[in-house]
N, CA, C, O and CB atoms as a CASP TS submission, in Angstrom:
PFRMAT TS
TARGET T0000
AUTHOR 0000-0000-0000
METHOD Language model
MODEL 1
PARENT N/A
ATOM      1  N   MET     1      55.836  37.113 131.375  1.00  0.00           N
ATOM      2  CA  MET     1      54.521  36.971 131.767  1.00  0.00           C
ATOM      3  C   MET     1      53.846  37.524 130.586  1.00  0.00           C
ATOM      4  O   MET     1      54.087  38.704 130.332  1.00  0.00           O
ATOM      5  CB  MET     1      54.166  37.650 133.109  1.00  0.00           C
ATOM      6  N   SER     2      53.009  36.850 129.787  1.00  0.00           N
ATOM      7  CA  SER     2      52.011  37.539 128.640  1.00  0.00           C
ATOM      8  C   SER     2      51.039  38.011 129.194  1.00  0.00           C
ATOM      9  O   SER     2      50.589  37.509 130.224  1.00  0.00           O
ATOM     10  CB  SER     2      51.432  36.704 127.572  1.00  0.00           C
ATOM     11  N   THR     3      50.538  39.038 128.637  1.00  0.00           N
ATOM     12  CA  THR     3      49.117  39.638 128.915  1.00  0.00           C
ATOM     13  C   THR     3      48.107  38.611 128.559  1.00  0.00           C
ATOM     14  O   THR     3      48.419  37.651 127.855  1.00  0.00           O
ATOM     15  CB  THR     3      48.815  40.992 128.062  1.00  0.00           C
ATOM     16  N   PRO     4      46.903  38.781 129.022  1.00  0.00           N
ATOM     17  CA  PRO     4      45.706  37.749 128.447  1.00  0.00           C
ATOM     18  C   PRO     4      45.103  38.238 127.219  1.00  0.00           C
ATOM     19  O   PRO     4      45.002  39.453 127.051  1.00  0.00           O
ATOM     20  CB  PRO     4      44.451  37.553 129.488  1.00  0.00           C
ATOM     21  N   ILE     5      44.664  37.363 126.288  1.00  0.00           N
ATOM     22  CA  ILE     5      44.286  37.957 125.011  1.00  0.00           C
ATOM     23  C   ILE     5      42.581  38.172 125.341  1.00  0.00           C
ATOM     24  O   ILE     5      41.753  37.464 125.915  1.00  0.00           O
ATOM     25  CB  ILE     5      44.720  36.836 123.563  1.00  0.00           C
ATOM     26  N   ALA     6      42.527  39.293 124.784  1.00  0.00           N
ATOM     27  CA  ALA     6      40.933  39.849 124.708  1.00  0.00           C
ATOM     28  C   ALA     6      39.961  39.059 124.318  1.00  0.00           C
ATOM     29  O   ALA     6      40.038  38.570 123.191  1.00  0.00           O
ATOM     30  CB  ALA     6      40.716  40.912 123.826  1.00  0.00           C
ATOM     31  N   LYS     7      39.018  38.810 125.024  1.00  0.00           N
ATOM     32  CA  LYS     7      37.736  37.980 124.247  1.00  0.00           C
ATOM     33  C   LYS     7      37.171  38.685 122.731  1.00  0.00           C
ATOM     34  O   LYS     7      37.081  39.910 122.652  1.00  0.00           O
ATOM     35  CB  LYS     7      36.260  38.003 125.425  1.00  0.00           C
ATOM     36  N   PRO     8      36.869  37.953 121.761  1.00  0.00           N
ATOM     37  CA  PRO     8      36.326  38.513 120.886  1.00  0.00           C
ATOM     38  C   PRO     8      34.654  38.416 121.373  1.00  0.00           C
ATOM     39  O   PRO     8      34.097  37.681 122.189  1.00  0.00           O
ATOM     40  CB  PRO     8      36.813  37.877 119.550  1.00  0.00           C
ATOM     41  N   GLN     9      34.120  39.550 120.447  1.00  0.00           N
ATOM     42  CA  GLN     9      32.697  39.944 120.613  1.00  0.00           C
ATOM     43  C   GLN     9      31.744  38.851 119.985  1.00  0.00           C
ATOM     44  O   GLN     9      31.404  38.949 118.806  1.00  0.00           O
ATOM     45  CB  GLN     9      32.442  41.373 119.920  1.00  0.00           C
ATOM     46  N   LEU    10      31.335  37.852 120.749  1.00  0.00           N
ATOM     47  CA  LEU    10      30.247  37.022 120.168  1.00  0.00           C
ATOM     48  C   LEU    10      28.926  37.113 120.115  1.00  0.00           C
ATOM     49  O   LEU    10      28.197  36.699 119.213  1.00  0.00           O
ATOM     50  CB  LEU    10      30.287  36.088 120.564  1.00  0.00           C
ATOM     51  N   ARG    11      28.617  37.672 121.115  1.00  0.00           N
ATOM     52  CA  ARG    11      27.008  38.131 121.261  1.00  0.00           C
ATOM     53  C   ARG    11      26.891  39.525 120.957  1.00  0.00           C
ATOM     54  O   ARG    11      27.503  40.410 121.555  1.00  0.00           O
ATOM     55  CB  ARG    11      26.357  37.934 122.783  1.00  0.00           C
ATOM     56  N   GLY    12      26.015  39.714 119.924  1.00  0.00           N
ATOM     57  CA  GLY    12      25.567  40.917 119.445  1.00  0.00           C
ATOM     58  C   GLY    12      26.237  41.522 118.353  1.00  0.00           C
ATOM     59  O   GLY    12      25.961  42.676 118.025  1.00  0.00           O
ATOM     60  N   LEU    13      27.082  40.858 117.765  1.00  0.00           N
ATOM     61  CA  LEU    13      28.110  41.469 116.863  1.00  0.00           C
ATOM     62  C   LEU    13      27.023  41.729 115.488  1.00  0.00           C
ATOM     63  O   LEU    13      27.167  42.696 114.740  1.00  0.00           O
ATOM     64  CB  LEU    13      29.634  40.282 116.552  1.00  0.00           C
ATOM     65  N   LEU    14      26.388  41.127 115.384  1.00  0.00           N
ATOM     66  CA  LEU    14      25.574  41.349 114.008  1.00  0.00           C
ATOM     67  C   LEU    14      24.645  42.632 114.147  1.00  0.00           C
ATOM     68  O   LEU    14      24.430  43.355 113.174  1.00  0.00           O
ATOM     69  CB  LEU    14      24.566  39.971 113.640  1.00  0.00           C
ATOM     70  N   THR    15      24.146  42.861 115.312  1.00  0.00           N
ATOM     71  CA  THR    15      23.534  44.030 115.632  1.00  0.00           C
ATOM     72  C   THR    15      24.130  45.279 115.802  1.00  0.00           C
ATOM     73  O   THR    15      23.574  46.363 115.625  1.00  0.00           O
ATOM     74  CB  THR    15      22.982  43.848 116.573  1.00  0.00           C
ATOM     75  N   SER    16      25.556  45.043 116.235  1.00  0.00           N
ATOM     76  CA  SER    16      26.263  46.388 116.314  1.00  0.00           C
ATOM     77  C   SER    16      26.707  46.588 114.886  1.00  0.00           C
ATOM     78  O   SER    16      26.864  47.716 114.418  1.00  0.00           O
ATOM     79  CB  SER    16      27.553  46.434 117.395  1.00  0.00           C
ATOM     80  N   GLN    17      26.924  45.387 114.141  1.00  0.00           N
ATOM     81  CA  GLN    17      27.225  45.958 112.565  1.00  0.00           C
ATOM     82  C   GLN    17      26.249  46.494 111.849  1.00  0.00           C
ATOM     83  O   GLN    17      26.457  47.409 111.051  1.00  0.00           O
ATOM     84  CB  GLN    17      27.670  44.971 111.638  1.00  0.00           C
ATOM     85  N   ILE    18      25.382  46.106 112.011  1.00  0.00           N
ATOM     86  CA  ILE    18      23.867  46.513 111.327  1.00  0.00           C
ATOM     87  C   ILE    18      23.728  48.020 111.903  1.00  0.00           C
ATOM     88  O   ILE    18      23.348  48.819 111.047  1.00  0.00           O
ATOM     89  CB  ILE    18      22.343  45.365 111.925  1.00  0.00           C
ATOM     90  N   LYS    19      23.955  48.543 113.143  1.00  0.00           N
ATOM     91  CA  LYS    19      23.688  49.610 113.470  1.00  0.00           C
ATOM     92  C   LYS    19      24.885  50.551 112.769  1.00  0.00           C
ATOM     93  O   LYS    19      24.590  51.677 112.369  1.00  0.00           O
ATOM     94  CB  LYS    19      23.504  49.588 114.925  1.00  0.00           C
ATOM     95  N   LYS    20      25.877  50.176 112.674  1.00  0.00           N
ATOM     96  CA  LYS    20      27.053  50.970 112.121  1.00  0.00           C
ATOM     97  C   LYS    20      26.858  50.950 110.840  1.00  0.00           C
ATOM     98  O   LYS    20      26.981  52.088 110.387  1.00  0.00           O
ATOM     99  CB  LYS    20      28.425  50.491 112.423  1.00  0.00           C
ATOM    100  N   ASN    21      26.553  50.003 109.869  1.00  0.00           N
ATOM    101  CA  ASN    21      25.985  50.190 108.480  1.00  0.00           C
ATOM    102  C   ASN    21      25.131  50.947 108.204  1.00  0.00           C
ATOM    103  O   ASN    21      25.263  51.784 107.311  1.00  0.00           O
ATOM    104  CB  ASN    21      25.542  49.287 107.998  1.00  0.00           C
ATOM    105  N   LEU    22      23.935  50.792 109.007  1.00  0.00           N
ATOM    106  CA  LEU    22      22.748  51.702 108.953  1.00  0.00           C
ATOM    107  C   LEU    22      22.758  53.228 108.850  1.00  0.00           C
ATOM    108  O   LEU    22      22.070  54.020 108.206  1.00  0.00           O
ATOM    109  CB  LEU    22      22.074  51.465 110.039  1.00  0.00           C
ATOM    110  N   ILE    23      23.658  53.352 109.606  1.00  0.00           N
ATOM    111  CA  ILE    23      24.219  54.964 110.398  1.00  0.00           C
ATOM    112  C   ILE    23      24.792  55.382 109.021  1.00  0.00           C
ATOM    113  O   ILE    23      24.404  56.421 108.486  1.00  0.00           O
ATOM    114  CB  ILE    23      25.715  54.939 111.994  1.00  0.00           C
ATOM    115  N   ALA    24      25.652  54.628 108.483  1.00  0.00           N
ATOM    116  CA  ALA    24      26.779  55.045 107.374  1.00  0.00           C
ATOM    117  C   ALA    24      25.877  55.027 106.121  1.00  0.00           C
ATOM    118  O   ALA    24      26.020  55.967 105.339  1.00  0.00           O
ATOM    119  CB  ALA    24      28.222  53.886 107.215  1.00  0.00           C
ATOM    120  N   MET    25      24.944  54.050 105.825  1.00  0.00           N
ATOM    121  CA  MET    25      24.150  54.560 104.503  1.00  0.00           C
ATOM    122  C   MET    25      23.375  55.156 104.695  1.00  0.00           C
ATOM    123  O   MET    25      22.892  55.618 103.661  1.00  0.00           O
ATOM    124  CB  MET    25      23.602  53.841 103.695  1.00  0.00           C
ATOM    125  N   MET    26      22.774  55.544 105.819  1.00  0.00           N
ATOM    126  CA  MET    26      21.661  56.663 105.900  1.00  0.00           C
ATOM    127  C   MET    26      22.366  58.083 105.647  1.00  0.00           C
ATOM    128  O   MET    26      21.790  58.933 104.968  1.00  0.00           O
ATOM    129  CB  MET    26      20.880  56.663 107.463  1.00  0.00           C
ATOM    130  N   ILE    27      23.726  58.333 106.254  1.00  0.00           N
ATOM    131  CA  ILE    27      24.275  59.489 105.823  1.00  0.00           C
ATOM    132  C   ILE    27      25.083  59.412 104.428  1.00  0.00           C
ATOM    133  O   ILE    27      25.559  60.452 103.973  1.00  0.00           O
ATOM    134  CB  ILE    27      25.109  59.944 106.902  1.00  0.00           C
ATOM    135  N   ALA    28      25.229  58.277 103.796  1.00  0.00           N
ATOM    136  CA  ALA    28      25.526  58.437 102.236  1.00  0.00           C
ATOM    137  C   ALA    28      24.242  58.656 101.556  1.00  0.00           C
ATOM    138  O   ALA    28      24.287  59.475 100.639  1.00  0.00           O
ATOM    139  CB  ALA    28      26.254  57.125 101.560  1.00  0.00           C
ATOM    140  N   SER    29      23.245  58.174 101.770  1.00  0.00           N
ATOM    141  CA  SER    29      21.740  58.180 101.082  1.00  0.00           C
ATOM    142  C   SER    29      21.482  59.917 101.064  1.00  0.00           C
ATOM    143  O   SER    29      21.417  60.577 100.027  1.00  0.00           O
ATOM    144  CB  SER    29      20.327  57.156 102.222  1.00  0.00           C
ATOM    145  N   ILE    30      21.384  60.347 102.137  1.00  0.00           N
ATOM    146  CA  ILE    30      21.064  61.739 102.356  1.00  0.00           C
ATOM    147  C   ILE    30      21.778  62.652 101.700  1.00  0.00           C
ATOM    148  O   ILE    30      21.289  63.509 100.964  1.00  0.00           O
ATOM    149  CB  ILE    30      21.144  62.066 103.584  1.00  0.00           C
ATOM    150  N   SER    31      23.045  62.495 101.958  1.00  0.00           N
ATOM    151  CA  SER    31      24.056  63.419 101.095  1.00  0.00           C
ATOM    152  C   SER    31      24.082  62.973  99.608  1.00  0.00           C
ATOM    153  O   SER    31      24.439  63.838  98.807  1.00  0.00           O
ATOM    154  CB  SER    31      25.639  63.322 101.686  1.00  0.00           C
ATOM    155  N   ALA    32      23.788  61.866  99.170  1.00  0.00           N
ATOM    156  CA  ALA    32      23.708  62.087  97.589  1.00  0.00           C
ATOM    157  C   ALA    32      22.420  62.644  97.281  1.00  0.00           C
ATOM    158  O   ALA    32      22.334  63.400  96.314  1.00  0.00           O
ATOM    159  CB  ALA    32      23.885  60.741  96.717  1.00  0.00           C
ATOM    160  N   GLY    33      21.427  62.378  97.960  1.00  0.00           N
ATOM    161  CA  GLY    33      20.185  63.029  97.764  1.00  0.00           C
ATOM    162  C   GLY    33      20.214  64.707  97.622  1.00  0.00           C
ATOM    163  O   GLY    33      19.542  65.372  96.832  1.00  0.00           O
ATOM    164  N   LEU    34      21.045  65.132  98.472  1.00  0.00           N
ATOM    165  CA  LEU    34      21.236  66.684  98.376  1.00  0.00           C
ATOM    166  C   LEU    34      21.947  66.814  97.382  1.00  0.00           C
ATOM    167  O   LEU    34      21.557  67.607  96.524  1.00  0.00           O
ATOM    168  CB  LEU    34      21.853  67.425  99.489  1.00  0.00           C
ATOM    169  N   ALA    35      23.032  66.191  97.200  1.00  0.00           N
ATOM    170  CA  ALA    35      23.980  66.647  96.124  1.00  0.00           C
ATOM    171  C   ALA    35      22.924  66.617  94.756  1.00  0.00           C
ATOM    172  O   ALA    35      22.831  67.611  94.036  1.00  0.00           O
ATOM    173  CB  ALA    35      25.471  65.503  95.988  1.00  0.00           C
ATOM    174  N   TYR    36      22.294  65.602  94.540  1.00  0.00           N
ATOM    175  CA  TYR    36      21.594  65.484  93.262  1.00  0.00           C
ATOM    176  C   TYR    36      20.584  66.706  93.102  1.00  0.00           C
ATOM    177  O   TYR    36      20.427  67.324  92.049  1.00  0.00           O
ATOM    178  CB  TYR    36      20.820  64.070  93.190  1.00  0.00           C
ATOM    179  N   LYS    37      19.959  66.950  94.231  1.00  0.00           N
ATOM    180  CA  LYS    37      19.105  68.212  94.115  1.00  0.00           C
ATOM    181  C   LYS    37      19.808  69.440  93.789  1.00  0.00           C
ATOM    182  O   LYS    37      19.311  70.237  92.994  1.00  0.00           O
ATOM    183  CB  LYS    37      18.396  68.476  95.354  1.00  0.00           C
ATOM    184  N   ILE    38      21.070  69.675  94.416  1.00  0.00           N
ATOM    185  CA  ILE    38      21.537  70.989  94.331  1.00  0.00           C
ATOM    186  C   ILE    38      22.298  70.909  92.729  1.00  0.00           C
ATOM    187  O   ILE    38      21.997  71.697  91.832  1.00  0.00           O
ATOM    188  CB  ILE    38      22.621  71.381  95.754  1.00  0.00           C
ATOM    189  N   LEU    39      23.246  69.896  92.585  1.00  0.00           N
ATOM    190  CA  LEU    39      23.746  69.877  91.203  1.00  0.00           C
ATOM    191  C   LEU    39      22.884  69.303  90.117  1.00  0.00           C
ATOM    192  O   LEU    39      23.370  69.197  88.991  1.00  0.00           O
ATOM    193  CB  LEU    39      24.945  69.165  91.182  1.00  0.00           C
ATOM    194  N   VAL    40      21.764  68.959  90.326  1.00  0.00           N
ATOM    195  CA  VAL    40      20.768  68.524  89.217  1.00  0.00           C
ATOM    196  C   VAL    40      19.478  69.317  89.035  1.00  0.00           C
ATOM    197  O   VAL    40      19.220  70.054  88.083  1.00  0.00           O
ATOM    198  CB  VAL    40      20.340  67.120  89.473  1.00  0.00           C
ATOM    199  N   ALA    41      18.732  69.066  90.057  1.00  0.00           N
ATOM    200  CA  ALA    41      17.024  69.304  89.909  1.00  0.00           C
ATOM    201  C   ALA    41      17.219  70.819  89.717  1.00  0.00           C
ATOM    202  O   ALA    41      16.850  71.395  88.693  1.00  0.00           O
ATOM    203  CB  ALA    41      15.844  68.828  91.462  1.00  0.00           C
ATOM    204  N   ASP    42      17.885  71.507  90.873  1.00  0.00           N
ATOM    205  CA  ASP    42      17.851  72.950  90.767  1.00  0.00           C
ATOM    206  C   ASP    42      18.233  73.740  89.668  1.00  0.00           C
ATOM    207  O   ASP    42      17.705  74.817  89.388  1.00  0.00           O
ATOM    208  CB  ASP    42      18.501  73.388  91.638  1.00  0.00           C
ATOM    209  N   LYS    43      19.491  73.009  88.815  1.00  0.00           N
ATOM    210  CA  LYS    43      19.934  73.607  87.633  1.00  0.00           C
ATOM    211  C   LYS    43      19.046  73.290  86.518  1.00  0.00           C
ATOM    212  O   LYS    43      19.002  74.058  85.557  1.00  0.00           O
ATOM    213  CB  LYS    43      21.273  73.220  87.337  1.00  0.00           C
ATOM    214  N   ARG    44      18.300  72.179  86.556  1.00  0.00           N
ATOM    215  CA  ARG    44      17.346  72.029  85.676  1.00  0.00           C
ATOM    216  C   ARG    44      15.621  72.569  85.722  1.00  0.00           C
ATOM    217  O   ARG    44      14.731  72.383  84.893  1.00  0.00           O
ATOM    218  CB  ARG    44      17.464  70.741  85.602  1.00  0.00           C
ATOM    219  N   LYS    45      15.596  73.286  87.026  1.00  0.00           N
ATOM    220  CA  LYS    45      14.539  74.000  87.252  1.00  0.00           C
ATOM    221  C   LYS    45      14.703  75.586  86.711  1.00  0.00           C
ATOM    222  O   LYS    45      13.820  76.208  86.121  1.00  0.00           O
ATOM    223  CB  LYS    45      14.283  73.860  88.718  1.00  0.00           C
ATOM    224  N   ARG    46      15.876  76.029  87.009  1.00  0.00           N
ATOM    225  CA  ARG    46      16.252  77.270  86.804  1.00  0.00           C
ATOM    226  C   ARG    46      16.242  77.437  84.861  1.00  0.00           C
ATOM    227  O   ARG    46      15.790  78.404  84.247  1.00  0.00           O
ATOM    228  CB  ARG    46      17.857  77.457  87.693  1.00  0.00           C
ATOM    229  N   ARG    47      16.825  76.292  84.300  1.00  0.00           N
ATOM    230  CA  ARG    47      16.830  76.051  83.058  1.00  0.00           C
ATOM    231  C   ARG    47      15.445  76.422  82.583  1.00  0.00           C
ATOM    232  O   ARG    47      15.022  77.384  81.943  1.00  0.00           O
ATOM    233  CB  ARG    47      17.246  74.710  82.802  1.00  0.00           C
ATOM    234  N   TYR    48      14.901  75.403  83.077  1.00  0.00           N
ATOM    235  CA  TYR    48      13.322  75.422  82.334  1.00  0.00           C
ATOM    236  C   TYR    48      12.555  76.936  82.727  1.00  0.00           C
ATOM    237  O   TYR    48      11.896  77.562  81.897  1.00  0.00           O
ATOM    238  CB  TYR    48      12.179  73.921  83.084  1.00  0.00           C
ATOM    239  N   ALA    49      12.761  77.370  84.080  1.00  0.00           N
ATOM    240  CA  ALA    49      12.491  78.833  84.097  1.00  0.00           C
ATOM    241  C   ALA    49      12.704  79.697  82.836  1.00  0.00           C
ATOM    242  O   ALA    49      11.793  80.134  82.133  1.00  0.00           O
ATOM    243  CB  ALA    49      13.306  79.393  85.104  1.00  0.00           C
ATOM    244  N   GLU    50      14.037  79.889  82.640  1.00  0.00           N
ATOM    245  CA  GLU    50      14.726  80.833  81.735  1.00  0.00           C
ATOM    246  C   GLU    50      13.765  80.466  80.210  1.00  0.00           C
ATOM    247  O   GLU    50      13.168  81.310  79.543  1.00  0.00           O
ATOM    248  CB  GLU    50      16.669  80.448  81.663  1.00  0.00           C
ATOM    249  N   PHE    51      13.827  79.214  79.973  1.00  0.00           N
ATOM    250  CA  PHE    51      13.426  78.978  78.614  1.00  0.00           C
ATOM    251  C   PHE    51      11.771  79.528  78.394  1.00  0.00           C
ATOM    252  O   PHE    51      11.387  80.090  77.368  1.00  0.00           O
ATOM    253  CB  PHE    51      13.628  77.288  78.318  1.00  0.00           C
ATOM    254  N   TYR    52      10.901  79.229  79.597  1.00  0.00           N
ATOM    255  CA  TYR    52       9.693  79.667  79.485  1.00  0.00           C
ATOM    256  C   TYR    52       9.440  81.147  79.768  1.00  0.00           C
ATOM    257  O   TYR    52       8.277  81.528  79.900  1.00  0.00           O
ATOM    258  CB  TYR    52       8.975  78.901  80.245  1.00  0.00           C
ATOM    259  N   LYS    53      10.545  82.074  79.877  1.00  0.00           N
ATOM    260  CA  LYS    53      10.211  83.445  79.987  1.00  0.00           C
ATOM    261  C   LYS    53      10.297  83.867  78.651  1.00  0.00           C
ATOM    262  O   LYS    53       9.962  85.046  78.539  1.00  0.00           O
ATOM    263  CB  LYS    53      11.070  84.250  80.921  1.00  0.00           C
ATOM    264  N   THR    54      10.636  83.311  77.563  1.00  0.00           N
ATOM    265  CA  THR    54      10.681  84.013  76.336  1.00  0.00           C
ATOM    266  C   THR    54      10.069  83.274  75.183  1.00  0.00           C
ATOM    267  O   THR    54      10.104  83.642  74.009  1.00  0.00           O
ATOM    268  CB  THR    54      12.038  84.344  76.032  1.00  0.00           C
ATOM    269  N   TYR    55       9.339  81.869  75.793  1.00  0.00           N
ATOM    270  CA  TYR    55       8.766  80.960  75.029  1.00  0.00           C
ATOM    271  C   TYR    55       7.104  81.392  74.785  1.00  0.00           C
ATOM    272  O   TYR    55       6.182  81.599  75.575  1.00  0.00           O
ATOM    273  CB  TYR    55       9.018  79.552  75.752  1.00  0.00           C
ATOM    274  N   ASP    56       7.197  81.415  73.430  1.00  0.00           N
ATOM    275  CA  ASP    56       5.640  81.675  72.958  1.00  0.00           C
ATOM    276  C   ASP    56       5.149  80.582  72.235  1.00  0.00           C
ATOM    277  O   ASP    56       5.607  80.125  71.188  1.00  0.00           O
ATOM    278  CB  ASP    56       5.431  82.934  72.014  1.00  0.00           C
ATOM    279  N   ALA    57       4.000  80.128  72.994  1.00  0.00           N
ATOM    280  CA  ALA    57       3.249  78.777  72.278  1.00  0.00           C
ATOM    281  C   ALA    57       2.572  78.907  71.403  1.00  0.00           C
ATOM    282  O   ALA    57       2.466  77.899  70.704  1.00  0.00           O
ATOM    283  CB  ALA    57       2.445  78.039  72.933  1.00  0.00           C
ATOM    284  N   GLU    58       1.793  80.115  70.971  1.00  0.00           N
ATOM    285  CA  GLU    58       1.190  80.446  69.800  1.00  0.00           C
ATOM    286  C   GLU    58       2.126  80.690  68.751  1.00  0.00           C
ATOM    287  O   GLU    58       1.772  80.327  67.629  1.00  0.00           O
ATOM    288  CB  GLU    58       0.378  81.510  69.969  1.00  0.00           C
ATOM    289  N   LYS    59       3.105  81.159  68.859  1.00  0.00           N
ATOM    290  CA  LYS    59       3.986  81.360  67.718  1.00  0.00           C
ATOM    291  C   LYS    59       4.724  79.914  67.197  1.00  0.00           C
ATOM    292  O   LYS    59       5.029  79.585  66.050  1.00  0.00           O
ATOM    293  CB  LYS    59       5.109  82.479  68.180  1.00  0.00           C
ATOM    294  N   GLN    60       4.869  79.286  68.292  1.00  0.00           N
ATOM    295  CA  GLN    60       5.375  77.843  67.548  1.00  0.00           C
ATOM    296  C   GLN    60       4.316  76.869  67.301  1.00  0.00           C
ATOM    297  O   GLN    60       4.546  75.876  66.611  1.00  0.00           O
ATOM    298  CB  GLN    60       6.450  77.017  68.436  1.00  0.00           C
ATOM    299  N   LEU    61       3.251  77.072  67.783  1.00  0.00           N
ATOM    300  CA  LEU    61       1.981  76.363  67.082  1.00  0.00           C
ATOM    301  C   LEU    61       1.739  76.875  65.701  1.00  0.00           C
ATOM    302  O   LEU    61       1.349  76.027  64.898  1.00  0.00           O
ATOM    303  CB  LEU    61       0.613  76.607  67.909  1.00  0.00           C
ATOM    304  N   LYS    62       1.872  77.930  65.327  1.00  0.00           N
ATOM    305  CA  LYS    62       1.629  78.535  63.930  1.00  0.00           C
ATOM    306  C   LYS    62       2.637  78.296  63.216  1.00  0.00           C
ATOM    307  O   LYS    62       2.347  78.247  62.021  1.00  0.00           O
ATOM    308  CB  LYS    62       1.392  79.930  63.844  1.00  0.00           C
ATOM    309  N   ILE    63       4.292  78.031  63.572  1.00  0.00           N
ATOM    310  CA  ILE    63       5.488  77.569  62.914  1.00  0.00           C
ATOM    311  C   ILE    63       5.159  75.969  62.278  1.00  0.00           C
ATOM    312  O   ILE    63       5.440  75.476  61.185  1.00  0.00           O
ATOM    313  CB  ILE    63       6.787  77.602  64.089  1.00  0.00           C
ATOM    314  N   MET    64       4.530  75.481  63.322  1.00  0.00           N
ATOM    315  CA  MET    64       4.417  73.579  62.939  1.00  0.00           C
ATOM    316  C   MET    64       3.084  73.399  62.434  1.00  0.00           C
ATOM    317  O   MET    64       2.784  72.360  61.846  1.00  0.00           O
ATOM    318  CB  MET    64       4.554  72.332  64.458  1.00  0.00           C
ATOM    319  N   ASN    65       2.194  74.406  62.633  1.00  0.00           N
ATOM    320  CA  ASN    65       1.094  74.032  61.382  1.00  0.00           C
ATOM    321  C   ASN    65       1.372  74.252  60.015  1.00  0.00           C
ATOM    322  O   ASN    65       0.953  73.568  59.081  1.00  0.00           O
ATOM    323  CB  ASN    65      -0.138  74.778  61.492  1.00  0.00           C
ATOM    324  N   GLU    66       2.365  75.603  59.927  1.00  0.00           N
ATOM    325  CA  GLU    66       2.860  75.922  58.407  1.00  0.00           C
ATOM    326  C   GLU    66       3.795  74.958  57.737  1.00  0.00           C
ATOM    327  O   GLU    66       3.866  74.795  56.519  1.00  0.00           O
ATOM    328  CB  GLU    66       3.614  77.259  58.358  1.00  0.00           C
ATOM    329  N   ALA    67       4.540  74.306  58.692  1.00  0.00           N
ATOM    330  CA  ALA    67       5.382  73.494  58.201  1.00  0.00           C
ATOM    331  C   ALA    67       4.850  71.958  58.023  1.00  0.00           C
ATOM    332  O   ALA    67       5.532  71.006  57.643  1.00  0.00           O
ATOM    333  CB  ALA    67       6.503  73.623  59.023  1.00  0.00           C
ATOM    334  N   GLY    68       3.417  71.944  58.402  1.00  0.00           N
ATOM    335  CA  GLY    68       2.500  70.743  58.117  1.00  0.00           C
ATOM    336  C   GLY    68       3.027  69.724  58.914  1.00  0.00           C
ATOM    337  O   GLY    68       3.166  68.601  58.430  1.00  0.00           O
ATOM    338  N   LEU    69       3.419  70.026  60.368  1.00  0.00           N
ATOM    339  CA  LEU    69       3.620  68.674  61.249  1.00  0.00           C
ATOM    340  C   LEU    69       2.315  68.286  61.803  1.00  0.00           C
ATOM    341  O   LEU    69       2.206  67.113  62.161  1.00  0.00           O
ATOM    342  CB  LEU    69       4.678  68.849  62.522  1.00  0.00           C
ATOM    343  N   MET    70       1.279  69.094  61.941  1.00  0.00           N
ATOM    344  CA  MET    70      -0.084  68.973  62.641  1.00  0.00           C
ATOM    345  C   MET    70      -0.930  67.738  61.619  1.00  0.00           C
ATOM    346  O   MET    70      -1.102  68.133  60.466  1.00  0.00           O
ATOM    347  CB  MET    70      -0.976  70.729  62.670  1.00  0.00           C
ATOM    348  N   GLN    71      -1.276  66.816  61.811  1.00  0.00           N
ATOM    349  CA  GLN    71      -2.173  65.742  61.267  1.00  0.00           C
ATOM    350  C   GLN    71      -3.549  66.490  60.911  1.00  0.00           C
ATOM    351  O   GLN    71      -4.026  66.447  59.777  1.00  0.00           O
ATOM    352  CB  GLN    71      -2.399  64.479  62.401  1.00  0.00           C
ATOM    353  N   SER    72      -4.084  67.110  61.875  1.00  0.00           N
ATOM    354  CA  SER    72      -5.473  67.190  61.867  1.00  0.00           C
ATOM    355  C   SER    72      -5.626  68.682  61.449  1.00  0.00           C
ATOM    356  O   SER    72      -6.724  69.235  61.514  1.00  0.00           O
ATOM    357  CB  SER    72      -6.166  66.767  63.289  1.00  0.00           C
ATOM    358  N   TYR    73      -4.494  69.331  61.015  1.00  0.00           N
ATOM    359  CA  TYR    73      -4.613  70.661  60.770  1.00  0.00           C
ATOM    360  C   TYR    73      -4.159  70.921  59.405  1.00  0.00           C
ATOM    361  O   TYR    73      -3.000  70.716  59.044  1.00  0.00           O
ATOM    362  CB  TYR    73      -3.904  71.435  61.738  1.00  0.00           C
ATOM    363  N   MET    74      -5.259  71.462  58.509  1.00  0.00           N
ATOM    364  CA  MET    74      -4.738  71.577  57.091  1.00  0.00           C
ATOM    365  C   MET    74      -4.544  73.210  56.935  1.00  0.00           C
ATOM    366  O   MET    74      -5.428  74.032  57.175  1.00  0.00           O
ATOM    367  CB  MET    74      -5.886  70.874  55.888  1.00  0.00           C
ATOM    368  N   PRO    75      -3.230  73.505  56.493  1.00  0.00           N
ATOM    369  CA  PRO    75      -3.039  75.007  56.542  1.00  0.00           C
ATOM    370  C   PRO    75      -3.905  75.678  55.142  1.00  0.00           C
ATOM    371  O   PRO    75      -3.683  75.197  54.031  1.00  0.00           O
ATOM    372  CB  PRO    75      -1.217  75.367  56.494  1.00  0.00           C
ATOM    373  N   GLU    76      -4.756  76.658  55.291  1.00  0.00           N
ATOM    374  CA  GLU    76      -5.460  77.600  54.429  1.00  0.00           C
ATOM    375  C   GLU    76      -4.653  77.956  53.119  1.00  0.00           C
ATOM    376  O   GLU    76      -3.708  78.743  53.173  1.00  0.00           O
ATOM    377  CB  GLU    76      -5.755  78.886  55.236  1.00  0.00           C
ATOM    378  N   PRO    77      -5.099  77.280  51.791  1.00  0.00           N
ATOM    379  CA  PRO    77      -4.189  77.773  50.786  1.00  0.00           C
ATOM    380  C   PRO    77      -4.288  79.416  50.690  1.00  0.00           C
ATOM    381  O   PRO    77      -5.243  80.131  50.995  1.00  0.00           O
ATOM    382  CB  PRO    77      -4.554  77.055  49.368  1.00  0.00           C
ATOM    383  N   LYS    78      -2.981  79.792  50.162  1.00  0.00           N
ATOM    384  CA  LYS    78      -2.886  81.180  49.863  1.00  0.00           C
ATOM    385  C   LYS    78      -3.230  81.949  48.537  1.00  0.00           C
ATOM    386  O   LYS    78      -3.078  83.169  48.473  1.00  0.00           O
ATOM    387  CB  LYS    78      -1.706  81.420  50.090  1.00  0.00           C
TER
END
């Protein structure tokens, strides 16, 4: 004697699949966002902070003016 075959889930199948997929995608998107923040954004912020610790804007402006890169600035003749 054989056992009866289990009935397939016909009602609510789409709803149950959507719930599973929604939970999986939320976990995946949150983990991807955290990975981007840790691996990319935080390193970028740290590099910018290190750069601007020693950056002198007045010195760079003087260098660009002397090189003739500014159209509105005419260097004084020496």
